[in-house]
C-alpha positions as CSV (number, residue, x, y, z in Angstrom):
1,X,71.0,114.2,114.5
2,X,73.5,111.6,113.4
3,X,74.0,108.8,115.9
4,X,77.4,107.6,117.1
5,X,76.8,104.2,115.3
6,X,75.9,105.9,112.1
7,X,79.0,108.0,112.2
8,X,81.2,104.9,112.8
9,X,79.6,103.2,109.9
10,X,80.2,106.2,107.7
11,X,83.9,106.3,108.7
12,X,84.2,102.6,107.9
13,X,82.6,103.0,104.6
14,X,84.9,106.0,103.7
15,X,88.0,104.0,104.8
16,X,87.1,101.0,102.5
17,X,86.2,103.2,99.6
18,X,89.4,105.2,99.9
19,X,91.4,102.0,99.9
20,X,89.6,100.4,96.9
21,X,89.9,103.7,95.1
22,X,93.6,103.9,95.6
23,X,94.0,100.3,94.5
24,X,92.5,101.1,91.1
25,X,95.1,103.8,90.5
26,X,98.3,103.5,92.4
27,X,101.1,101.3,91.1
28,X,104.0,102.7,93.2
29,X,105.5,104.5,90.2
30,X,106.4,108.2,89.6
31,X,103.5,110.4,88.5
32,X,103.5,113.9,87.0
33,X,102.9,115.5,90.5
34,X,104.5,113.0,92.9
35,X,107.5,110.7,93.1
36,X,107.8,106.9,93.4
37,X,108.9,106.8,97.1
38,X,106.0,108.9,98.3
39,X,103.5,106.7,96.5
40,X,104.9,103.5,98.0
41,X,105.0,104.8,101.6
42,X,101.5,106.1,101.4
43,X,100.1,103.0,99.8
44,X,101.9,100.7,102.2
45,X,100.4,102.5,105.2
46,X,96.9,102.3,103.7
47,X,97.3,98.6,103.1
48,X,98.4,98.0,106.7
49,X,95.6,100.2,108.1
50,X,92.8,98.4,106.1
51,X,94.3,94.9,106.8
52,X,94.4,95.6,110.5
53,X,90.9,97.0,110.8
54,X,88.8,95.3,108.1
55,X,90.6,92.0,107.2
56,X,87.6,90.3,105.5
57,X,86.8,93.3,103.3
58,X,90.6,93.7,102.6
59,X,90.6,90.1,101.3
60,X,87.5,90.6,99.2
61,X,89.0,93.6,97.6
62,X,90.9,91.0,95.5
63,X,87.7,90.5,93.6
64,X,86.9,94.3,93.1
65,X,88.7,94.8,89.8
66,X,91.8,96.5,91.3
67,X,95.1,96.7,89.5
68,X,97.8,93.9,89.5
69,X,100.3,95.8,91.7
70,X,97.8,96.0,94.6
71,X,96.6,92.5,94.1
72,X,100.1,91.3,94.6
73,X,100.5,93.5,97.7
74,X,97.3,92.2,99.3
75,X,98.3,88.5,98.6
76,X,101.7,89.0,100.3
77,X,100.2,90.9,103.4
78,X,97.4,88.3,103.8
79,X,99.9,85.4,103.7
80,X,102.2,87.2,106.1
81,X,99.5,87.5,108.8
82,X,97.7,84.2,108.5
83,X,97.4,83.8,112.3
84,X,94.9,86.6,112.4
85,X,92.2,84.9,110.3
86,X,88.8,84.3,111.8
87,X,88.1,80.5,111.4
88,X,84.8,81.2,109.6
89,X,86.5,83.2,106.9
90,X,89.7,81.1,106.6
91,X,88.5,79.0,103.6
92,X,87.1,82.0,101.7
93,X,90.3,84.0,102.2
94,X,92.5,81.1,101.0
95,X,90.4,80.6,97.9
96,X,90.5,84.3,97.0
97,X,94.3,84.4,97.4
98,X,94.7,81.3,95.2
99,X,92.3,82.5,92.5
100,X,93.8,86.1,92.5
101,X,97.3,84.7,92.1
102,X,96.1,82.5,89.2
103,X,94.6,85.5,87.5
104,X,97.7,87.6,87.7
105,X,100.1,87.8,84.6
106,X,102.6,85.1,84.9
107,X,105.6,87.3,85.7
108,X,103.7,89.1,88.4
109,X,102.6,85.9,90.0
110,X,106.1,84.5,90.2
111,X,107.3,87.8,91.6
112,X,104.8,87.7,94.4
113,X,105.8,84.2,95.4
114,X,109.5,85.1,95.2
115,X,108.8,88.1,97.5
116,X,107.7,85.7,100.2
117,X,111.3,84.5,100.5
118,X,112.6,88.1,100.7
119,X,110.1,88.8,103.6
120,X,110.8,85.4,105.2
121,X,107.1,84.4,105.0
122,X,107.1,80.6,105.3
123,X,103.9,79.4,107.1
124,X,101.9,76.4,106.1
125,X,99.4,78.3,104.1
126,X,101.9,80.3,102.0
127,X,103.7,77.0,101.2
128,X,100.4,75.5,100.1
129,X,99.5,78.5,97.9
130,X,103.0,78.4,96.3
131,X,102.8,74.6,95.8
132,X,99.3,74.7,94.1
133,X,100.3,77.5,91.8
134,X,103.5,75.7,90.8
135,X,101.6,72.5,90.1
136,X,98.9,74.1,88.0
137,X,101.4,75.8,85.6
138,X,100.8,74.3,82.1
139,X,104.4,75.0,80.8
140,X,106.7,74.9,83.8
141,X,109.7,74.3,81.5
142,X,109.0,77.6,79.7
143,X,108.6,79.4,83.0
144,X,111.9,77.9,84.2
145,X,113.7,79.2,81.2
146,X,112.1,82.7,81.3
147,X,111.9,83.2,85.1
148,X,114.6,80.8,86.3
149,X,116.0,82.9,89.2
150,X,112.5,83.4,90.7
151,X,111.6,79.7,90.3
152,X,114.9,78.7,91.9
153,X,114.2,81.0,94.9
154,X,110.6,79.8,95.3
155,X,111.6,76.1,95.1
156,X,114.3,76.6,97.7
157,X,112.1,78.6,100.1
158,X,109.3,76.0,99.9
159,X,111.4,72.9,99.8
160,X,109.8,71.6,96.6
161,X,110.8,68.1,95.4
162,X,111.5,68.8,91.7
163,X,111.3,66.5,88.7
164,X,114.9,65.6,87.9
165,X,115.6,67.6,84.7
166,X,113.8,70.7,86.1
167,X,115.9,70.6,89.3
168,X,119.0,70.1,87.3
169,X,118.2,73.0,84.9
170,X,117.5,75.4,87.8
171,X,120.4,74.5,90.1
172,X,123.1,73.0,88.0
173,X,122.3,73.9,84.4
174,X,125.9,73.3,83.1
175,X,126.1,69.6,84.1
176,X,124.2,67.7,81.5
177,X,125.6,67.2,78.0
178,X,122.0,67.0,76.7
179,X,118.5,67.6,78.0
180,X,115.4,65.5,77.0
181,X,113.2,68.6,77.6
182,X,113.2,70.4,74.3
183,X,113.3,73.9,75.6
184,X,116.0,73.1,78.2
185,X,118.1,71.7,75.3
186,X,117.5,74.8,73.2
187,X,118.8,76.9,76.1
188,X,121.9,74.7,76.5
189,X,122.6,74.9,72.8
190,X,122.2,78.7,72.8
191,X,125.5,79.0,74.6
192,X,127.3,78.0,71.4
193,X,124.7,78.1,68.6
194,X,123.0,81.2,67.3
195,X,120.2,79.2,65.7
196,X,119.1,77.9,69.1
197,X,118.8,81.5,70.4
198,X,115.8,82.0,68.1
199,X,113.9,79.1,69.7
200,X,114.0,80.7,73.2
201,X,111.6,83.2,74.8
202,X,112.3,86.7,73.5
203,X,113.5,88.2,76.9
204,X,116.1,85.4,77.3
205,X,117.1,85.4,73.7
206,X,117.6,89.2,73.7
207,X,120.3,89.1,76.4
208,X,122.1,86.2,74.7
209,X,122.1,88.1,71.4
210,X,123.7,91.1,73.0
211,X,126.3,88.9,74.7
212,X,127.1,87.2,71.3
213,X,127.2,90.5,69.4
214,X,124.4,89.6,67.0
215,X,123.3,92.8,65.2
216,X,120.0,94.1,66.5
217,X,118.2,94.2,63.1
218,X,119.2,90.6,62.4
219,X,118.1,89.5,65.8
220,X,114.7,91.1,65.6
221,X,114.0,89.7,62.1
222,X,114.6,86.1,63.3
223,X,113.1,86.3,66.8
224,X,109.7,87.7,65.8
225,X,107.8,84.3,66.0
226,X,108.8,84.0,69.6
227,X,107.6,87.5,70.6
228,X,104.3,88.0,72.3
229,X,101.9,90.8,71.3
230,X,103.0,92.9,74.3
231,X,106.7,92.5,73.4
232,X,106.0,93.5,69.8
233,X,104.1,96.5,71.0
234,X,106.8,97.6,73.4
235,X,109.3,97.3,70.5
236,X,107.2,99.4,68.2
237,X,106.8,102.1,70.9
238,X,110.5,102.5,71.1
239,X,111.4,102.0,67.5
240,X,111.3,105.6,66.6
241,X,114.5,106.1,68.7
242,X,116.2,103.2,66.9
243,X,118.4,103.2,63.8
244,X,116.8,103.6,60.4
245,X,117.5,99.9,59.6
246,X,115.7,98.7,62.7
247,X,112.7,101.0,62.1
248,X,112.2,99.3,58.7
249,X,111.5,96.0,60.4
250,X,107.7,95.2,60.2
251,X,106.1,93.0,62.7
252,X,103.0,91.0,62.0
253,X,100.9,92.5,64.8
254,X,97.1,91.9,65.0
255,X,95.9,95.3,66.1
256,X,92.4,94.1,66.8
257,X,93.6,91.7,69.5
258,X,95.4,94.3,71.6
259,X,93.8,95.7,74.7
260,X,92.2,99.1,74.3
261,X,94.4,101.2,76.6
262,X,97.6,99.6,75.4
263,X,96.6,100.3,71.8
264,X,95.7,103.9,72.6
265,X,99.1,104.4,74.3
266,X,101.0,103.0,71.3
267,X,99.1,105.3,68.9
268,X,99.9,108.3,71.0
269,X,103.6,107.4,70.9
270,X,103.5,108.0,67.1
271,X,103.9,111.3,65.4
272,X,100.8,113.1,64.0
273,X,102.0,112.3,60.5
274,X,102.1,108.6,61.2
275,X,98.7,108.6,62.8
276,X,97.2,110.3,59.8
277,X,98.9,107.8,57.4
278,X,97.4,104.8,59.3
279,X,94.2,106.5,60.5
280,X,91.8,103.9,59.1
281,X,93.8,101.0,60.6
282,X,94.1,102.5,64.1
283,X,90.6,103.9,64.2
284,X,89.1,100.5,63.3
285,X,91.4,98.7,65.8
286,X,90.3,101.0,68.6
287,X,86.6,100.5,67.7
288,X,86.9,96.7,67.5
289,X,88.6,96.6,70.9
290,X,85.9,98.8,72.4
291,X,83.2,96.7,70.9
292,X,84.7,93.6,72.4
293,X,84.8,95.1,75.9
294,X,81.2,96.2,75.7
295,X,80.1,92.7,74.5
296,X,82.0,90.8,77.1
297,X,80.9,93.1,80.0
298,X,77.5,94.0,78.8
299,X,78.4,97.6,79.2
300,X,75.5,99.8,77.9
301,X,74.8,103.4,78.7
302,X,72.3,106.1,77.8
303,X,73.1,109.7,77.0
304,X,76.7,110.2,78.0
305,X,79.1,113.2,77.9
306,X,82.8,112.8,78.6
307,X,85.0,115.7,79.8
308,X,88.5,114.6,78.7
309,X,91.7,116.2,80.0
310,X,94.4,116.7,77.3
311,X,96.4,119.4,79.1
312,X,100.2,119.1,79.5
313,X,100.0,117.1,82.7
314,X,98.2,114.4,80.8
315,X,101.7,113.6,79.3
316,X,102.3,111.6,82.5
317,X,105.8,110.8,83.8
318,X,109.0,109.1,82.7
319,X,107.6,105.8,84.0
320,X,104.0,106.4,82.8
321,X,104.5,108.2,79.4
322,X,101.2,109.7,78.2
323,X,99.2,107.3,80.3
324,X,96.5,109.8,81.5
325,X,96.1,110.9,77.9
326,X,96.0,107.3,76.7
327,X,93.2,106.5,79.2
328,X,91.2,109.5,78.0
329,X,91.6,108.4,74.3
330,X,90.7,104.8,75.1
331,X,87.7,105.9,77.2
332,X,86.5,108.1,74.4
333,X,86.2,105.0,72.1
334,X,84.7,102.9,74.8
335,X,82.0,105.4,75.7
336,X,81.3,106.1,72.1
337,X,80.6,102.4,71.6
338,X,78.6,101.8,74.7
339,X,76.4,104.9,74.9
340,X,73.1,105.4,73.1
341,X,74.1,109.1,72.6
342,X,77.6,110.4,73.2
343,X,79.6,113.6,72.9
344,X,83.2,114.2,74.0
345,X,84.4,117.6,75.4
346,X,88.2,118.0,75.5
347,X,89.9,120.6,77.6
348,X,91.5,121.8,74.3
349,X,89.1,121.1,71.4
350,X,90.3,118.6,68.9
351,X,88.7,117.9,65.5
352,X,89.8,114.2,65.5
353,X,90.6,112.4,68.8
354,X,93.3,110.2,67.2
355,X,95.3,113.4,66.7
356,X,95.1,114.6,70.3
357,X,98.3,115.8,72.1
358,X,99.0,116.7,75.7
359,X,99.4,120.5,75.8
360,X,98.3,123.7,77.4
361,X,96.8,124.6,80.8
362,X,94.0,122.7,82.5
363,X,90.6,124.2,81.9
364,X,87.9,121.8,83.1
365,X,85.2,124.3,83.8
366,X,84.5,125.2,80.1
367,X,84.0,121.7,78.8
368,X,82.1,120.7,81.9
369,X,79.6,123.6,81.4
370,X,79.3,122.5,77.7
371,X,78.6,118.9,78.8
372,X,76.0,119.9,81.3
373,X,74.3,122.2,78.8
374,X,74.1,119.4,76.3
375,X,71.8,117.5,78.7
376,X,73.6,114.2,79.3
377,X,72.2,111.7,81.8
378,X,75.8,110.7,82.8
379,X,78.9,113.0,82.8
380,X,82.2,111.3,83.1
381,X,85.3,113.5,83.8
382,X,88.7,111.9,83.1
383,X,91.4,114.1,84.5
384,X,94.1,114.3,87.2
385,X,91.9,117.0,88.8
386,X,94.5,119.7,89.0
387,X,92.9,122.9,87.5
388,X,94.9,126.0,86.8
389,X,92.8,128.0,84.2
390,X,91.1,129.1,86.3
391,X,92.0,127.4,89.6
392,X,89.1,125.5,91.1
393,X,86.9,126.5,88.2
394,X,85.2,123.1,87.7
395,X,85.0,122.6,91.4
396,X,82.9,125.8,91.7
397,X,80.7,124.8,88.8
398,X,80.0,121.4,90.5
399,X,79.3,123.1,93.8
400,X,76.7,125.4,92.3
401,X,75.2,122.7,90.1
402,X,74.8,120.1,92.9
403,X,73.6,122.5,95.5
404,X,71.4,124.8,93.4
405,X,70.5,123.3,90.1
406,X,70.5,119.5,90.6
407,X,70.3,118.8,94.4
408,X,68.4,115.5,93.7
409,X,71.2,114.2,91.5
410,X,69.1,113.7,88.4
411,X,72.3,113.8,86.4
412,X,75.1,111.4,87.4
413,X,78.6,113.0,87.4
414,X,81.7,110.9,88.0
415,X,85.3,112.0,88.2
416,X,87.7,109.2,87.1
417,X,91.3,110.1,88.1
418,X,94.2,108.2,86.6
419,X,96.7,109.7,89.1
420,X,97.3,108.7,92.8
421,X,97.9,111.5,95.3
422,X,100.2,110.2,98.1
423,X,99.4,113.2,100.4
424,X,95.7,112.2,100.7
425,X,96.1,108.4,100.2
426,X,93.7,108.5,97.3
427,X,93.3,110.0,93.8
428,X,93.1,113.8,93.9
429,X,89.5,114.9,94.5
430,X,88.1,117.4,92.0
431,X,85.1,118.3,94.1
432,X,83.4,116.9,97.3
433,X,80.1,117.1,95.5
434,X,80.8,114.3,93.1
435,X,82.6,110.9,93.6
436,X,86.2,110.6,92.5
437,X,87.3,107.1,91.4
438,X,90.7,105.9,90.5
439,X,91.2,104.5,87.0
440,X,94.1,102.5,85.8
441,X,92.8,101.5,82.3
442,X,89.8,102.6,80.3
443,X,88.6,99.0,80.5
444,X,87.9,99.6,84.2
445,X,85.1,102.0,83.3
446,X,82.4,99.3,83.3
447,X,83.3,98.4,86.9
448,X,83.7,102.1,88.0
449,X,80.3,103.2,86.7
450,X,78.7,100.5,88.8
451,X,81.0,101.3,91.8
452,X,80.2,105.0,91.6
453,X,76.9,104.7,93.5
454,X,78.8,103.6,96.6
455,X,81.3,106.4,96.3
456,X,78.4,108.9,95.8
457,X,77.3,108.4,99.4
458,X,73.9,107.0,98.6
459,X,74.3,103.5,99.7
460,X,75.2,102.1,103.2
461,X,78.2,100.3,104.5
462,X,76.1,97.1,104.6
463,X,75.4,97.4,100.8
464,X,79.1,98.0,100.1
465,X,79.9,94.9,102.1
466,X,77.3,92.9,100.2
467,X,78.7,94.2,96.9
468,X,82.2,93.0,97.8
469,X,80.9,89.7,99.0
470,X,79.0,89.2,95.7
471,X,82.1,90.1,93.7
472,X,84.1,87.5,95.8
473,X,81.5,84.9,95.2
474,X,81.4,85.5,91.5
475,X,85.2,85.3,91.3
476,X,85.3,82.0,93.1
477,X,82.4,80.6,91.0
478,X,84.4,81.3,87.9
479,X,87.2,79.3,89.5
480,X,84.9,76.4,90.0
481,X,83.6,76.5,86.4
482,X,87.1,76.7,85.0
């Protein structure tokens, strides 16, 4: 009979797993089956609950590979409640916050620090974290031009003593007749010179070009050298809606350097005809990206089957267009590259994955049966988990398989869900007989496969705590080496 202490440990383990799982998936944005507000309310409650009951593990979650949105939330909530830190964990928590902030994309990191003013968080530790991040930025002048309002807010909130030109640019930019800092001078000249606009960051230059009435096609042709790969990709994804003249603009974009999931999402935004025309280019780019991930993470698997959902709900939402389908396509290439043997099983069979579209009802039972019959060592299901043809079909297959055919778990089965369910505070569970893990990008698969053994119920709370402690130690060790 299960003891009271064992039950408490099980509840604690389930709490922590549920939280980490949600942090892989939820970004507070609208999904196919839920709205933005419901997501934010549910996730905020979950953050406060875990912070209040498991503060050390809450902080160590920063090293667990969760998404950027939740990293930002954790940083803010830890800094807002600094008085509650146990002295023995104070140094580790501060180091984790600083390293996590440093690892965030620049715009997200500045947004987190600006949020501290909105929430009136101004304790000694929050000021130190903000100061250290400010001082380690390699191109503060670039940040000031691109994220000026946030930097102004952060400098005011933390009472920073600024270098003279930086302070002038942020607070009284119209005063000087000339700046010595080159980028500041370009920004000043851009008020009356179109040539200077093309020497500014794209997001700043774009607004000025609209203000000055510069034709869009002309602007895009000249600003390309200032655009990042992400900005070029976002343009290409929306170009189909633009005028014919704008669509003819070709950007020099190195496909092989794009992240796997972002590349998959771009390809899916194109028509079937365009995908066919550039098939060799896109296929090779996806393979190269997948090979790079496998090499960097030492991600190697045995005989793997993937059950991939391409039903209509995989089209995502207005804020996450085709994201579930994009993750499935990217995962296909990653698993194909990392596995010794591999076969994909789509909910609607496709002859060529690059031509996949989100359509039809969700039948997970049929491809799941095919995957199990093939004899894989590992079956990975990528789906939002909502079945309707037939309802609960795969859930019943999994119940019978786990209880009658494979009670000893000789075959590992993992459900990776790209959609957060605000009603249950976690990604929607396909079946209680297999672990369900949240997935934000296909690149997370290497982490999730390792994490699945905790979610499968085979390892104790102590082992989970040790795992998070190890991830935190590795994260801080990387900080020391860098």
